[in-house]
N, C-alpha and C positions, 0 to 999 in steps of 0.2 A: 242585835242577834237575840233570838228567843232562847228560852230555857231548853227547849227540845234540841235546838242546834248546838247549844253548848254541851248538853249531855252526849249527844252523838259525837261531837268532836273529842270530848274526853274519852269516851268509850273506844273510838277508833285509835286514838293515840296510844291508849293502854293496850290495845290488841296488837298494834305494831311492835311495841316494846316486847310483848310476850313472844311474838313470832321471832324477833331477833334473838332472844335468849333461847328459844326452843332450837333454833338453828345451831347455836353454839353448842348445846348439849349434843345434838346429833353429830356435829363435826367431831367433838371429843370422843364420843362413843365409837364412831367410824375409825378414828386413829387407834383407839385401843384394840379394835378388832382387826384392822387391816394394815395399820402402820408398821414401819420398821422401828426397832428398838435400839437405843443407844444409852450408854452411861453418860450422865451429865453432872454438872455442879451448879449450885446456887452461887452466883457471883456478886449479887448486890441485893440489898434489902433496905428500902427507904420508905419514908412516909411522904405521900403525895397529898398536897392540899389543893382542893378545888374551891374557888371563891364563888359564892352565889351571886348572880347578876342583879336580880331584882331586890332581894332582901338584904344584901350586904353580908349574909351569913357565909360560912365556909364549912366544908366537911373534909375530913382526911381519911385515907385509907392506906394500908401497906401495899407496896409494889415490890414484886420479886422478879429478879432477872436471872435467867438460867443460860447455861451454855453447854454445847455438846458438839461432837464431830459426826458428820454423816459417814457412810461407808467409804466414800471416796476421799475422805480427810478434810472436807470443807467445814470450817468452824461456823457455828450458827449460834446466835444469841437471840433470845425471845423472852417475852414477859408471860407469866401465868400467875394465877391466884391459887395458892395451894390449900386454902381453907383457914380454919381458925388458928392453927398454931404456927403455920409457916415453916421456914427452914432457916437455919443459920447460914451465913456466908461460908462457902467452902463445903457445905454438906453435899454428899453424893445423892443423885436422884436418877430414877429411870425415866427416860424420855421415849414417847411414841411420837413419830413424825411421819409426814407424807414425803416420800423421796422425790416426788415431782415438784414440791414447793415447801421445803423444810423451814424457810424463813417465815412463811405465813401460817404453816399448819404444823404446830408442835405443841405437846402438852406433857405435863408431869403426872397427869391423872393415872391412878392405879393404886395398887396396895399401899396403904399408908398416906395417900394423898388424894382423897376423893373430892376435895374442894372444887376443882375445875369442872366437876359434874354436878354436885349438889348445890352450889351456889347459884349458877345460872338456872338450874332446874327449879329452885325455890323462887327466884325472881320471876321466872316464866309463869309458875303456878299463881303467884300473888297477883301479878298484873293481869292474868287471864280472868281470875275471879273478880278483880276490880273492874275489868272491862264489861263483865256480864251485868253488873248493876245498871249502868246508864244505858247500855244497849237494850236490855230487857224493858227498862222503863220507857224508853222511846218507842219500842215495838208495841208495848201494851197500850200506850197513848194513841198510837196510829191504828190500833185494832188489828195488828198482825199477829197477836197471840190469842 
């Protein structure tokens, strides 16, 4: 595999990651604008460790689990990342959710908890900028710019 193919592969992979995170930001913003609201609670806060496959390294991040009840009384539990400071177990939260699919589309984003918006937005921006470097390099080499 040539260096151009490798650059192209890295650029496309970074672009795909950027699109995935951009989609998450758009879903959260749509829930804030059009979703139903409910009072919820933080029910669990734990540290999740991910082991690196190739390097043998590992990373960890906090995982927060929230619960709420829909208008018809259905109990829903979901995970969300509230940002830098998180929530204590038992803390009340405001939940925005899609009534058609509350188990798949719910967030605690909003006043006091903008992490579900800014974390994926920053990842999206960073990977998009990272994708530009190899893609522009390949385009320049091929005479497309």
